[in-house]
N, C-alpha and C positions, 0 to 999 in steps of 0.2 A: 477282460480275463475273468475267469471264475475260480473261486477258491473256497476253502473251508476255514472258518474262524477257530483257531486253536487257543488263543489267549486274548483276554481283554484286560486292559489296565485303566479303563474309564474313558480315556481320550484316544488311545492308540490300540490297534488290534493286530495280532499276528495272524496272517492269512497264508494258507498253504495251497498251492495249485495242484492240479492232478499230476503234473510232472515232478512234483516234490519240491518246487521252489518256494521259499518263504519270503514274504514281504511284510514290512510294517505299514499298516494302512490307517487312515483316519476317515471320518465321515465327511461327505461333501455337505457343507452348510448344516442346516438343522432339518432333520426329517423325522416324522413320527410314523409309527406303524398304525394303520387304521384299527381303531377299537381297543388298542392296548395303551393304557396310561402307565408307562413304565419308566423307571429311573434310568434304564439302559436300553436304548433302541436296538442294539445289536448284542447278541449273546454268543458264547462259545457253543459251537455246533451248528451255527447258521452258515448257509451257503450264500455267498455274496458275489456280485459283479463289481470289478474295480478297474481303474485305469492307472497306468504308471505315470509318474511325473518326476522330473529331476530338478532339485534345488541345491545349490552349493555343492554340486557333484555327488549329492546323496539321492539315491533312487527310493521312492516310497510310493504307496498306492493311495488312491482316493476311491472310497466305496460309494457307489451311486445306486445300488439296488440290492435288496435282500430277497432271496427266493422264498416261496411259501414254505412254512414249517409243517413238518409231519405232526409234531407235538412240541410241547415245551413244559418245563416245570417252573413254577412261579411261586413267590411268596410275598407277603405284604411287607413293605418297608416299615421298620419298627415304629418310627415316630411320624411317618407320613401316611396317615390311614388310607388315603385314596390312591396312593402310589403303590405300584408293585415293582418287584425286582425279578426279572427273568434269570433264573440261575443257569439254565442251559437249554438247548433245543435239539430236536431231531435225535432223541435218545431211544435206543432199543429197550433198555431196561435200567432200573435204578436199584442199587443195593443199599437198603437202609440198615445201617449198623447200629446195634442195640447192645448196651451193657446194663446189667442189673444194678451194679454199683460201680463206683470209680470210673466215670460218673454215672449216676442213675439216669436211665432213659424211661420216662413215664409214659403210660399208655395214652395220655392226652396228646402228647407230642407225636407218638407213632400214628394215632388215628387221624390227626390233622394232616400229617404227611400223606397218609394213604388216601384220604379223601381228595386232596389236591391232585395226587397222581392219577386217581380214577377219573377225575374231572377232565384231566388233560391227556387221557389215554396213554399213560406211561405205566408199563408193567413194573411191579415192585417185588423184589425178593428180600425177605428179612434175614439178616445175618446176626446171630447172637454171638458176639465176640467175647474173647477172654475166658472161654469156658474152662481153660486149664487152671484158672485161679480160683474157681468157685468151690465152696464146701457143698455138702450134700443138700442142705436146706436151700441154698441159693440155686443149685441145679434143679431142684424141684420147681422153683419159680420159673426158670427157663422152660422146663417141660410144660408147665401149666400155660404160660404165654404162647408157646409154640403150638400147643393144642388149640387154644382159642383162635389163633390166626390160620392154622391149617384147616380148621372146620369151615372157615369162610372161603378158603380157596387159595390162600397165599402160601408160596413155598417158603419154608423156614429151614435154615441150616445153622447148626452150631459150629463155630469156627474158633481156631486159635492161631493167630498170626505167629505167636512165639513157638508153639509146638508143631505147627504145620497141619493141625487137624483140619481136614476138609478143604484145605487150600486148593488142591487139585480139582475138587468138585466145583468150586467157584470159578476156577480158571477155565474149566470145560464149558461152563455156561457163558463165559465171556468171549469165546473164540469167534472171530469175524463179526462181532457186534459192537455197537457203541454203548458203553456202560458208564454209569455215573455212580459214584459212592457218596453217601451223605450220612449225616448224623451229627450229634453234639461234638464239640471239641473234646478230645481226650478219649474217644471211644476206640481209637486205634486204626483209623482209616489209612493213614500213611504207612503204618507198620504192615498192615495187611497188603496194601498195594505193592510195597517193596518186596514182600514175600512172594507175591504172584509174579512180579516182573522186577527182579533185583536190579537190573540195569538202570531203572528210572531214578532211583535214589531220591525219591520225594522227601522233602524235609519233614521230620517227625516232631518238630516243635509244636507246642499247643498254639492254636491260632484263636485269638478272641476277635470276634467280628463286630463287637458293640463299641462304638465310639462314645465320646463324652455326650452328655445330655444335650438334646437340641439338634443333633445330627442323625441322619438315617444310617442304617447299617449298610456297608458296602461288602459285597462278596465277589471276589474275583476267582472265577473257575479257570482251570487250564486243562487242555486236552493233550494226551500223549498217545503215540502209536505203540501198539503191542507187538512184540516179536513173533507171537503165535497167531496174529491176525486180529484186526479190530482196533478200537481205540478205547481209552479210558478217560473220563472227565473227573478230575479231582477237584473237590470243592472245600473251601474253608468250613470249619465247624459252624453249625447253626444253633443259636441259643433258643429262640422261640420260633414258632411257625404259625403265622396268622393265615387263616383261610380267606381267600380272595373272591369277591364278585359272585356270591352264590345267594340265590333267593332261598328263604326258609324251606319252601316247598320242594326244592330240588336236592337239598342236602342228603336226604334219605336215599336218593338214587345212587349215591356214591358210597354207600355202605351196602355191599352186596347182599348181606343177610337180611337187611331191612327192605331193600328193593325186591327181593324174592317173595316177601310176604305182603307187599303193598296191595296186590290185587285182591287179597282176602279181607281187607279192611272194609267196614260197612260204607265209609265215605271215601270217595276217590281222591279227595283233597286232604285226607287224614294226615295230621302232623305227628301222630303217635305219642301224644302227650296226655290229653284228658278226654279224648273222643271215646264214645261208647263203641263196643264191638270192634276193637282195634286188634288186628292179628299180631302186630308187633308186641303190644303189651301182654297179650296172651302167651306168646312165645317166651317173653321175658319171665313171666310167672312160672312157666314150665321148665325154666333153665335151658331153653333151646337156643337162646342167644345170650351173649355175654353181657353181664351188668356193666362192666367197665366200658365196653363199646357203646352201650346205650347211653351211659352217662356222658361219654365224649360227644355223642350225637346231640344230646340236650344242650351241652355247653356251646356247641357250634351254632345251633339254631337260635339260642338265646343271645348270641354275640358275646359270650363270656370271655372276652379277650384277656382278662386279668389272670386267668388260670392256666396259661400255657404250661407252667412248670410246677403245678401243684400235683400232689399224688392223686392218681386217677385209676387205680385198679385195686380190687379186693379179691382175695382168694376165698372161694366159698368154703 
């Protein structure tokens, strides 16, 4: 039988068949996916083959094959630097929810997320949430950030789950697609999802995903069917976002504005740091690319993992 993984709790997976039947499944023995060192071999959004078995009058499934993934979104496990955690797979789009305060979402986090999404071919839409709560000065910050990211080519939408502003716009983008919502705990993901699809009643409590020292972070995503077509993947809040498995030379390829200028640099292996006749540095001097984006780029190529959550944008 073939089905789609809707939920993972670490050892058990909820799998739904094309006929709409749901089974609790586990993995047959141990198996690793080639080339992926991940803490979770199966993710929400995976298509799997499984066989049914009956034990003590209970029917469950045993997964023996994962279908090839179209894409997936992955992050570094916080305290296991070589391990990754696949948050979800086969996603049509991810909505990254951003709040200026309460809690603050810093551009270092936004940029790390976008770089990972670019690397794994996942389209990202930026949602600036809680705009009904902001004063004029804070709204100026939203406008500035939205301008920075729109210039690069990202769609940016100001939303308010409470007032309903642009909820219909987000809903229209989600129709008949597999969408994932992500962002820090407390940015209002669950409230917005419940405004889009009230019947889901996703819990709105704050979720902290960081356990005590010495354990890696676990994130259990869950997929839900939408009444207007498509699915949504809800994920617990993410505190830090470590970029995984990238050579320094390729990081710039996942910053669209840096990639666009790469061919104009004097050296084709230019890292855009200290090299002469660098088109990226020239564009930076001419205010053609954002300083906050360039600083995020430098932090990533320097492996500056300590600064996930430090302030990383300045308004000119």
